[in-house]
VMD Tcl script that draws the C-alpha trace (Angstrom):
set ca {
  {174.46 -9.65 -66.37}
  {174.28 -11.31 -69.72}
  {171.57 -12.58 -72.09}
  {171.48 -15.80 -74.01}
  {169.20 -16.48 -76.92}
  {167.73 -19.97 -77.05}
  {165.35 -21.52 -79.54}
  {162.57 -23.59 -77.93}
  {159.47 -25.15 -79.49}
  {157.21 -23.45 -76.96}
  {158.71 -19.98 -77.38}
  {155.82 -18.82 -79.56}
  {153.47 -19.13 -76.59}
  {155.43 -16.50 -74.64}
  {155.06 -12.84 -75.60}
  {157.55 -11.42 -73.09}
  {160.79 -9.68 -73.99}
  {162.69 -12.66 -72.55}
  {161.59 -16.04 -71.31}
  {163.60 -16.96 -68.20}
  {165.97 -15.48 -65.65}
  {168.74 -17.86 -64.59}
  {170.40 -17.97 -61.16}
  {173.05 -20.65 -60.73}
  {173.42 -22.56 -57.48}
  {169.98 -21.85 -55.99}
  {166.53 -23.45 -55.65}
  {163.28 -23.00 -53.73}
  {163.15 -25.24 -50.67}
  {160.03 -27.44 -50.31}
  {158.30 -25.71 -53.23}
  {158.44 -28.39 -55.91}
  {155.12 -29.36 -57.47}
  {156.14 -31.65 -60.32}
  {159.31 -33.66 -61.08}
  {160.47 -34.85 -64.47}
  {163.57 -36.52 -65.87}
  {164.83 -34.27 -68.69}
  {168.19 -34.27 -70.47}
  {168.95 -30.54 -70.51}
  {168.16 -27.17 -68.95}
  {166.50 -26.02 -72.18}
  {164.15 -29.03 -72.09}
  {163.27 -28.11 -68.50}
  {162.43 -24.54 -69.58}
  {160.33 -25.80 -72.45}
  {158.38 -28.15 -70.15}
  {157.69 -25.26 -67.75}
  {156.20 -23.12 -70.53}
  {154.02 -25.99 -71.78}
  {152.76 -26.97 -68.30}
  {148.93 -26.77 -68.13}
  {148.07 -28.37 -64.77}
  {149.30 -25.31 -62.86}
  {151.01 -22.03 -63.71}
  {154.71 -22.85 -63.78}
  {156.46 -19.81 -62.33}
  {159.88 -21.36 -61.72}
  {161.92 -24.52 -62.33}
  {165.33 -25.82 -61.36}
  {167.40 -28.42 -63.09}
  {170.07 -30.68 -61.68}
  {172.53 -31.74 -64.42}
  {173.94 -34.56 -62.28}
  {170.55 -36.20 -61.69}
  {169.06 -34.86 -64.95}
  {166.04 -33.93 -62.86}
  {163.72 -31.00 -63.60}
  {161.57 -29.71 -60.73}
  {158.73 -27.28 -61.53}
  {156.89 -25.04 -59.07}
  {153.94 -22.67 -59.01}
  {155.93 -20.31 -56.75}
  {158.76 -17.90 -57.40}
  {160.84 -15.36 -55.50}
  {158.32 -12.58 -56.10}
  {155.44 -14.59 -54.70}
  {157.34 -15.65 -51.59}
  {158.91 -12.27 -50.94}
  {162.14 -12.10 -48.95}
  {162.09 -15.70 -47.76}
  {164.60 -18.18 -46.43}
  {163.15 -20.77 -48.79}
  {165.31 -19.41 -51.64}
  {168.57 -21.05 -50.63}
  {171.81 -22.25 -52.15}
  {171.89 -25.69 -53.76}
  {174.85 -27.46 -55.33}
  {174.66 -28.48 -58.98}
  {171.36 -26.70 -59.51}
  {170.30 -24.05 -62.00}
  {167.30 -21.99 -60.87}
  {165.16 -20.61 -63.72}
  {162.39 -18.08 -63.15}
  {159.76 -17.75 -65.86}
  {158.83 -14.40 -67.31}
  {156.09 -15.90 -69.44}
  {153.57 -16.44 -66.65}
  {150.67 -13.99 -66.54}
  {150.42 -11.85 -63.41}
  {147.38 -9.96 -62.05}
  {147.79 -6.23 -62.59}
  {144.37 -4.65 -61.98}
  {144.57 -3.80 -58.29}
  {148.19 -3.26 -57.33}
  {149.89 -1.53 -54.44}
  {153.38 -0.04 -54.63}
  {155.72 0.36 -51.67}
  {157.99 3.40 -51.40}
  {161.77 2.92 -51.06}
  {163.43 6.15 -49.93}
  {166.95 7.34 -50.80}
  {167.76 4.31 -52.97}
  {167.66 3.63 -56.71}
  {168.34 0.36 -58.51}
  {171.54 0.36 -60.51}
  {170.18 -2.04 -63.12}
  {167.09 -1.16 -65.14}
  {165.49 -2.85 -68.14}
  {163.71 0.08 -69.80}
  {164.01 3.86 -69.80}
  {161.31 6.26 -71.02}
  {161.74 9.98 -71.63}
  {159.00 12.53 -71.96}
  {156.85 11.00 -69.22}
  {154.90 13.78 -67.55}
  {153.62 12.32 -64.28}
  {154.34 9.60 -61.75}
  {151.05 7.87 -62.59}
  {152.09 7.55 -66.24}
  {155.34 5.93 -65.17}
  {153.45 3.57 -62.90}
  {151.13 2.58 -65.76}
  {154.14 1.91 -68.00}
  {155.45 -0.51 -65.38}
  {152.13 -2.36 -65.26}
  {151.99 -2.63 -69.05}
  {155.69 -3.41 -69.64}
  {156.63 -6.34 -71.97}
  {158.38 -7.97 -69.00}
  {157.48 -8.54 -65.36}
  {158.19 -5.04 -64.05}
  {158.49 -4.91 -60.28}
  {160.26 -1.59 -59.56}
  {160.19 1.87 -61.14}
  {161.48 5.32 -60.30}
  {160.68 8.72 -61.72}
  {163.52 11.23 -61.51}
  {162.97 13.25 -64.68}
  {162.85 10.01 -66.68}
  {160.88 6.84 -66.05}
  {163.06 3.80 -65.33}
  {161.64 0.27 -65.12}
  {163.25 -2.88 -63.73}
  {162.22 -6.51 -63.29}
  {164.19 -6.66 -60.04}
  {162.75 -6.30 -56.55}
  {164.03 -6.64 -53.01}
  {163.44 -10.41 -53.17}
  {165.56 -10.88 -56.30}
  {168.68 -8.90 -55.38}
  {169.63 -10.80 -52.24}
  {172.49 -12.52 -54.09}
  {173.58 -9.33 -55.92}
  {176.34 -7.19 -54.44}
  {175.39 -3.51 -53.92}
  {172.30 -3.51 -56.15}
  {171.17 -0.04 -55.02}
  {172.61 3.43 -55.58}
  {172.26 5.69 -52.53}
  {170.81 9.10 -53.35}
  {169.25 11.41 -50.78}
  {165.73 12.54 -51.57}
  {165.16 9.89 -54.23}
  {162.18 7.54 -54.31}
  {161.72 4.11 -55.82}
  {158.42 2.28 -56.00}
  {158.32 -1.51 -55.62}
  {155.27 -3.49 -56.62}
  {153.53 -5.30 -53.79}
  {150.45 -7.49 -53.98}
  {148.22 -7.34 -57.05}
  {144.75 -8.84 -57.34}
  {142.45 -9.84 -60.17}
  {138.87 -10.89 -59.46}
  {136.68 -12.83 -61.87}
  {132.99 -13.52 -61.26}
  {131.01 -16.39 -62.73}
  {127.23 -15.94 -62.37}
  {125.38 -19.26 -62.40}
  {121.67 -20.02 -62.10}
  {121.68 -20.53 -58.32}
  {125.05 -19.21 -57.16}
  {127.93 -16.91 -57.97}
  {131.57 -18.03 -58.01}
  {134.24 -15.44 -57.22}
  {137.82 -16.38 -58.16}
  {140.73 -14.29 -56.88}
  {144.24 -14.30 -58.33}
  {147.23 -12.69 -56.64}
  {150.96 -12.51 -57.29}
  {151.89 -12.98 -53.62}
  {151.34 -16.03 -51.45}
  {148.25 -15.27 -49.40}
  {147.50 -16.43 -45.87}
  {144.25 -15.21 -44.37}
  {140.56 -15.46 -45.06}
  {137.84 -14.26 -47.41}
  {134.36 -13.61 -46.07}
  {131.08 -11.87 -46.83}
  {131.09 -8.45 -45.19}
  {127.60 -8.87 -43.75}
  {128.23 -12.46 -42.56}
  {131.87 -12.59 -41.36}
  {131.33 -15.68 -39.19}
  {128.95 -17.85 -41.18}
  {130.26 -17.18 -44.70}
  {134.06 -17.41 -44.60}
  {136.82 -19.34 -46.38}
  {140.25 -19.78 -44.79}
  {143.19 -19.53 -47.22}
  {146.64 -21.01 -46.57}
  {149.68 -20.62 -48.83}
  {147.71 -19.97 -52.01}
  {147.85 -17.57 -54.93}
  {144.55 -18.57 -56.57}
  {141.41 -19.27 -54.58}
  {137.66 -19.03 -55.07}
  {134.49 -18.65 -53.03}
  {131.03 -19.93 -53.90}
  {128.02 -17.93 -52.70}
  {124.52 -19.37 -53.03}
  {121.75 -16.89 -53.81}
  {119.40 -18.75 -51.47}
  {121.93 -19.29 -48.66}
  {121.01 -17.04 -45.70}
  {124.42 -17.67 -44.19}
  {126.13 -15.52 -46.84}
  {123.51 -12.77 -47.01}
  {123.41 -12.34 -50.79}
  {120.94 -9.52 -51.41}
  {118.50 -9.31 -54.28}
  {118.58 -5.60 -55.11}
  {115.97 -5.95 -57.83}
  {114.54 -8.60 -60.08}
  {117.44 -10.59 -61.51}
  {120.15 -8.59 -59.70}
  {122.09 -10.10 -56.79}
  {124.79 -8.36 -54.78}
  {127.25 -9.18 -52.02}
  {130.43 -7.58 -50.66}
  {133.58 -9.63 -49.99}
  {136.48 -8.76 -47.71}
  {140.01 -10.08 -48.21}
  {141.61 -10.07 -44.74}
  {145.23 -11.00 -44.04}
  {145.08 -11.22 -40.25}
  {142.87 -13.85 -38.66}
  {141.24 -11.49 -36.14}
  {141.75 -7.85 -37.10}
  {141.54 -5.76 -40.25}
  {144.57 -3.84 -41.46}
  {145.31 -1.30 -44.16}
  {146.44 -4.05 -46.53}
  {142.99 -5.66 -46.58}
  {140.71 -5.17 -49.57}
  {136.99 -5.15 -50.24}
  {135.20 -6.30 -53.38}
  {131.64 -5.52 -54.48}
  {130.20 -8.42 -56.48}
  {127.10 -8.02 -58.65}
  {125.31 -10.60 -60.80}
  {122.63 -9.34 -63.19}
  {120.28 -11.53 -65.17}
  {118.19 -10.28 -68.09}
  {114.70 -11.59 -67.47}
  {113.08 -10.20 -70.58}
  {110.93 -12.63 -72.54}
  {112.68 -13.99 -75.60}
  {111.34 -15.88 -78.61}
  {113.56 -18.60 -80.04}
  {112.96 -20.05 -83.51}
  {114.75 -22.58 -85.63}
  {114.44 -22.17 -89.40}
  {115.18 -24.47 -92.26}
  {114.66 -23.90 -95.96}
  {112.60 -26.55 -97.75}
  {112.06 -26.81 -101.49}
  {108.77 -28.54 -102.35}
  {107.32 -29.04 -105.78}
  {103.63 -28.40 -106.17}
  {101.20 -26.45 -104.06}
  {101.10 -26.88 -100.29}
  {98.33 -25.54 -98.16}
  {99.68 -22.99 -95.68}
  {99.35 -23.73 -91.95}
  {98.69 -21.16 -89.24}
  {101.54 -20.53 -86.84}
  {101.30 -19.32 -83.23}
  {103.88 -18.65 -80.61}
  {103.55 -17.78 -76.94}
  {105.92 -17.02 -74.12}
  {104.99 -17.80 -70.52}
  {106.96 -15.57 -68.12}
  {108.16 -16.82 -64.78}
  {105.80 -15.82 -61.96}
  {106.51 -12.87 -59.69}
  {106.06 -14.10 -56.11}
  {105.76 -11.91 -53.02}
  {105.85 -12.72 -49.31}
  {103.80 -10.49 -46.97}
  {103.54 -10.39 -43.19}
  {99.88 -9.80 -42.33}
  {97.34 -10.22 -39.58}
  {94.88 -13.09 -39.75}
  {92.54 -11.01 -41.95}
  {95.27 -10.26 -44.50}
  {96.11 -6.66 -43.56}
  {99.76 -5.69 -43.93}
  {101.63 -4.85 -40.71}
  {105.15 -3.68 -39.95}
  {105.29 -3.97 -36.15}
  {103.71 -6.30 -33.63}
  {104.06 -7.58 -30.09}
  {105.09 -11.01 -28.98}
  {102.10 -13.33 -29.11}
  {100.08 -11.38 -31.69}
  {98.30 -13.69 -34.20}
  {99.96 -13.17 -37.60}
  {100.36 -14.98 -40.88}
  {102.82 -15.21 -43.77}
  {101.21 -14.93 -47.18}
  {102.86 -16.09 -50.40}
  {101.20 -14.88 -53.56}
  {101.72 -14.90 -57.32}
  {101.13 -11.30 -58.38}
  {99.76 -12.19 -61.82}
  {96.41 -13.88 -61.27}
  {96.45 -15.26 -64.83}
  {99.74 -17.09 -64.39}
  {99.48 -20.84 -65.10}
  {101.81 -21.64 -62.22}
  {101.08 -22.69 -58.68}
  {103.62 -22.38 -55.90}
  {104.98 -24.36 -52.97}
  {107.10 -23.17 -50.05}
  {110.02 -24.83 -48.31}
  {113.10 -23.91 -46.26}
  {111.42 -21.03 -44.45}
  {113.96 -19.50 -42.03}
  {113.61 -16.78 -39.40}
  {116.71 -14.73 -38.57}
  {117.37 -12.09 -35.93}
  {118.28 -9.36 -38.44}
  {121.97 -9.52 -37.54}
  {124.56 -12.24 -38.00}
  {123.50 -14.38 -35.09}
  {120.61 -16.70 -34.34}
  {118.27 -18.30 -36.84}
  {115.57 -20.94 -36.70}
  {114.11 -23.20 -39.39}
  {110.32 -22.91 -39.46}
  {109.53 -24.96 -42.60}
  {112.00 -27.71 -43.53}
  {113.12 -28.79 -46.98}
  {110.15 -31.17 -47.25}
  {107.74 -28.31 -46.66}
  {106.61 -29.35 -43.16}
  {106.67 -27.14 -40.06}
  {109.48 -28.05 -37.67}
  {107.53 -26.90 -34.60}
  {103.73 -26.47 -34.98}
  {103.62 -24.36 -31.81}
  {105.67 -21.68 -33.58}
  {104.65 -21.95 -37.25}
  {101.70 -23.83 -38.66}
  {101.56 -25.66 -42.01}
  {101.45 -23.83 -45.32}
  {97.94 -23.98 -46.72}
  {95.97 -22.61 -49.66}
  {93.52 -19.74 -49.27}
  {90.13 -20.54 -50.78}
  {91.67 -23.53 -52.64}
  {93.78 -21.12 -54.64}
  {97.17 -22.58 -55.47}
  {98.53 -19.13 -56.25}
  {97.89 -17.84 -52.71}
  {99.33 -19.62 -49.68}
  {99.54 -18.71 -46.02}
  {100.96 -20.04 -42.77}
  {99.67 -18.97 -39.36}
  {102.00 -18.13 -36.49}
  {102.14 -16.08 -33.33}
  {104.61 -13.19 -33.26}
  {107.96 -14.07 -31.69}
  {111.38 -12.43 -31.45}
  {114.98 -13.21 -30.71}
  {116.60 -11.99 -27.47}
  {119.31 -10.11 -29.35}
  {117.16 -8.07 -31.75}
  {113.70 -6.61 -32.23}
  {113.78 -7.34 -35.97}
  {112.74 -10.75 -37.26}
  {113.64 -11.47 -40.88}
  {111.87 -14.22 -42.82}
  {113.41 -15.93 -45.82}
  {111.89 -18.73 -47.87}
  {112.34 -20.64 -51.11}
  {109.29 -20.59 -53.35}
  {109.23 -22.83 -56.41}
  {106.56 -22.60 -59.14}
  {105.12 -25.84 -60.48}
  {102.90 -26.87 -63.39}
  {100.05 -27.57 -63.58}
  {99.44 -27.83 -59.81}
  {101.22 -28.52 -56.55}
  {100.36 -31.50 -54.37}
  {100.52 -31.10 -50.59}
  {102.88 -33.11 -48.41}
  {101.64 -35.15 -45.45}
  {103.28 -33.77 -42.29}
  {103.19 -35.92 -39.15}
  {105.21 -34.96 -36.09}
  {104.71 -34.77 -32.30}
  {102.32 -31.97 -31.40}
  {103.79 -31.53 -27.91}
  {107.04 -33.06 -26.66}
  {105.43 -33.60 -23.24}
  {102.59 -35.70 -24.65}
  {102.20 -38.56 -27.07}
  {99.93 -36.61 -29.41}
  {100.76 -36.48 -33.11}
  {100.28 -33.46 -35.38}
  {98.78 -34.27 -38.79}
  {98.46 -31.66 -41.54}
  {98.63 -31.15 -45.25}
  {101.24 -28.58 -46.20}
  {101.83 -27.10 -49.63}
  {105.55 -27.40 -49.34}
  {106.32 -29.91 -52.11}
  {105.82 -29.73 -55.83}
  {103.78 -32.29 -57.71}
  {105.83 -35.18 -58.99}
  {106.54 -35.02 -62.69}
  {106.17 -37.98 -65.00}
  {108.19 -38.72 -68.10}
  {106.22 -38.91 -71.31}
  {106.43 -41.70 -73.79}
  {108.58 -39.54 -76.04}
  {111.18 -39.02 -73.34}
  {110.59 -35.29 -72.90}
  {109.88 -33.71 -69.52}
  {108.02 -30.59 -68.58}
  {109.93 -27.45 -67.85}
  {111.10 -27.08 -64.26}
  {110.99 -23.53 -62.96}
  {113.79 -22.08 -60.86}
  {113.46 -21.39 -57.15}
  {112.44 -17.89 -56.08}
  {113.97 -16.41 -52.94}
  {111.59 -14.15 -51.00}
  {112.59 -12.06 -47.97}
  {110.65 -9.85 -45.59}
  {111.11 -8.54 -42.05}
  {109.04 -7.20 -39.16}
  {109.80 -5.44 -35.88}
  {108.53 -7.34 -32.83}
  {108.27 -5.66 -29.41}
  {108.25 -7.38 -26.03}
  {104.87 -7.76 -24.35}
  {106.46 -6.95 -21.02}
  {109.16 -4.73 -19.59}
  {111.11 -4.61 -16.34}
  {111.03 -1.97 -13.64}
  {114.07 -0.52 -11.95}
  {114.01 -3.30 -9.34}
  {114.25 -5.95 -12.02}
  {110.68 -7.17 -11.59}
  {108.55 -7.95 -14.61}
  {105.75 -5.49 -15.45}
  {103.01 -6.86 -17.78}
  {101.91 -4.57 -20.61}
  {98.51 -4.09 -22.24}
  {96.62 -5.71 -19.36}
  {98.21 -9.12 -19.87}
  {98.40 -11.49 -16.97}
  {101.70 -12.13 -15.27}
  {101.70 -15.65 -13.88}
  {104.54 -16.67 -11.56}
  {105.04 -19.99 -9.83}
  {106.45 -20.52 -6.33}
  {107.77 -24.06 -6.32}
  {108.51 -24.00 -2.57}
  {104.88 -23.43 -1.60}
  {103.51 -25.25 -4.68}
  {100.92 -22.60 -5.46}
  {100.37 -20.17 -8.30}
  {99.93 -16.45 -7.85}
  {98.41 -14.27 -10.54}
  {98.33 -10.51 -10.69}
  {96.97 -8.11 -13.26}
  {98.49 -4.74 -13.95}
  {96.23 -1.73 -13.59}
  {96.82 1.14 -15.97}
  {95.83 3.70 -13.29}
  {98.84 2.67 -11.19}
  {101.32 3.30 -13.96}
  {103.51 6.36 -13.48}
  {103.60 8.48 -16.58}
  {105.62 11.59 -17.34}
  {102.82 14.02 -16.43}
  {102.34 12.44 -13.01}
  {106.07 12.55 -12.40}
  {106.20 16.27 -13.20}
  {103.23 16.99 -10.90}
  {104.94 15.13 -8.05}
  {108.12 17.13 -8.57}
  {106.19 20.42 -8.56}
  {104.37 19.54 -5.31}
  {107.64 18.54 -3.70}
  {109.23 21.88 -4.60}
  {106.23 23.79 -3.15}
  {106.44 21.84 0.12}
  {110.16 22.51 0.41}
  {109.66 26.25 -0.16}
  {106.91 26.33 2.51}
  {109.17 24.59 5.01}
  {111.94 27.12 4.34}
  {109.59 30.10 4.87}
  {108.22 28.59 8.11}
  {111.71 28.02 9.45}
  {112.72 31.62 8.62}
  {109.61 32.98 10.41}
  {110.28 31.00 13.57}
  {113.94 31.96 13.54}
  {113.14 35.70 13.27}
  {110.55 35.43 16.04}
  {112.99 33.67 18.32}
  {115.58 36.35 17.63}
  {113.08 39.15 18.49}
  {112.08 37.48 21.74}
  {115.71 37.04 22.68}
  {116.27 40.79 22.24}
  {113.23 41.57 24.43}
  {114.52 39.30 27.19}
  {117.88 41.01 27.04}
  {116.15 44.44 27.37}
  {114.18 43.30 30.43}
  {117.30 41.96 32.06}
  {119.13 45.26 31.50}
  {116.24 47.25 32.98}
  {116.27 45.07 36.09}
  {119.92 45.72 36.49}
  {119.31 49.48 36.33}
  {116.72 49.29 39.16}
  {119.26 47.64 41.48}
  {121.94 50.29 40.82}
  {122.76 52.93 43.64}
  {120.91 56.25 43.40}
  {123.90 58.41 42.64}
  {123.67 57.24 39.06}
  {120.28 58.97 38.75}
  {120.38 61.90 41.21}
  {122.75 64.67 42.16}
  {125.02 64.31 45.17}
  {123.24 67.10 47.10}
  {119.99 65.16 46.98}
  {121.62 62.06 48.42}
  {122.74 63.99 51.53}
  {119.44 65.76 52.15}
  {116.99 62.91 51.66}
  {118.68 59.57 51.88}
  {115.57 57.85 53.22}
  {113.42 59.14 50.40}
  {115.88 57.84 47.82}
  {115.81 54.36 49.24}
  {112.05 54.24 49.36}
  {111.70 55.65 45.85}
  {114.13 53.08 44.43}
  {112.30 50.13 45.97}
  {108.96 51.46 44.80}
  {110.24 52.07 41.24}
  {111.73 48.57 40.99}
  {108.47 47.04 42.26}
  {106.46 48.91 39.67}
  {108.76 47.98 36.84}
  {108.83 44.33 37.86}
  {105.05 44.23 38.07}
  {104.48 45.88 34.67}
  {106.76 43.57 32.62}
  {105.00 40.30 31.88}
  {106.86 36.98 31.71}
  {107.83 35.97 28.14}
  {107.60 32.42 26.86}
  {110.86 30.74 25.80}
  {111.41 28.80 22.61}
  {112.86 25.42 23.11}
}
mol new
graphics top color blue
foreach p $ca { graphics top sphere $p radius 0.5 }
foreach p [lrange $ca 0 end-1] q [lrange $ca 1 end] { graphics top cylinder $p $q radius 0.2 }
display resetview
């Protein structure tokens, strides 16, 4: 490695320890952004430093063609890539003067290897974090550091030592840290949108999206190191939240993979704050006048922007938070300060399902209802231009019970003129819906002096309500009307209509279910006791039958089992008569027993 000192006119614009790193016989394939015919390598370096159309990170010069090619990419941005390849008669020059993002950086561990070549060495460094900070603040583009008692910094990385023989020193237990991707985020807060610009030192392929709206608010990025995303305050697709008056917030996600999130992805919290305090502005000039001039009275006044609210109410104006499908409701837009000189108009009223899915436009950008059967026109209450309302019947989306309303409200001076809305009242008929809707501001005229009246900014108002179904389904999948509503079904085969009304007395509640269970248990216990009683009785009767049978057998047995042998010889006739008589008596005394089947 050697260093060469060159004097260039543009060197004062570079504050690095050195300006370029030269690698002979290489170039970046298909990475050229600008070509110029220049006489020398030094002229090519100077043109790269002075380039303003894009950040020139590298250049290569062909002395045979006297051609200088400049690029916004370098070996660090591409990583270990096959695009850095050998080229005959070409000097590759990598700029150290370009500014790199260094606010959010990740470092990759390299185990058991240390770079042989370092550019700076610091002693007395206490911790690894201090060494890491020295690398980020180094006067050159530091890409690798290690901390083994001393802090060593190097501009080399894995991508820049591919053409170097044995760049690493093997050492068991050692650790090197190589800089990966770094990100800087800048936020520009405008009157109606915020613009987030992201800078990185690695070529990025992926997407950037709003965390709450990953499908509707997304920007795909391909082969870029600088990209931006514009988020409108009033765009419901990006879900920018108004945390308080003049404060807007949204969260962005930087995702590398197209479908899944990985550990390398990052999240950014963006906040735009506006100071809405009233300010007095004066322009003074000193005049010298001879003589006496009568003094004039001076007055100044500041008219604040109106504070507008949107409420979900019933038809009488009472606030509600929950409702059922079909309930008569209204949206009320009101200027809180009754003494405000402004009037208001409403347009772009949108209903969303509370998630990231369906939405429907209720009032279009002209201020007219898109479907009068869902939302009526916006009208004044008691001819008061500061208080507007629109009637509608409660509805919901299939995917959510929460319906979120969002509208743009714009103040106007001195009054707002209604817009004439004409659209079909029913698609199945030829009727036309006519209404006056306060959804357009009064047209402004230019004065003879060429000055126009002040135009107020749009106000975004948001509110939500929970809507419940008016019906539910039983376990058989049949619809059960709720609250006594009629359930009308049509049988197209028979061409008749059947109506049925639910009766609250037939509904099965929890108490009735428990009573049924208790009665069932009592019946089961009674059946068990009855069965046990019959079984015991049957068993007793069986024993009695067995006893009778045994007694009959004893009566038929010969007499020598009951009498002595001497008696048998002396009175054989008497024994036979006695036995028959005894058996007859026993058989007559024992009644017949019924049998259980």
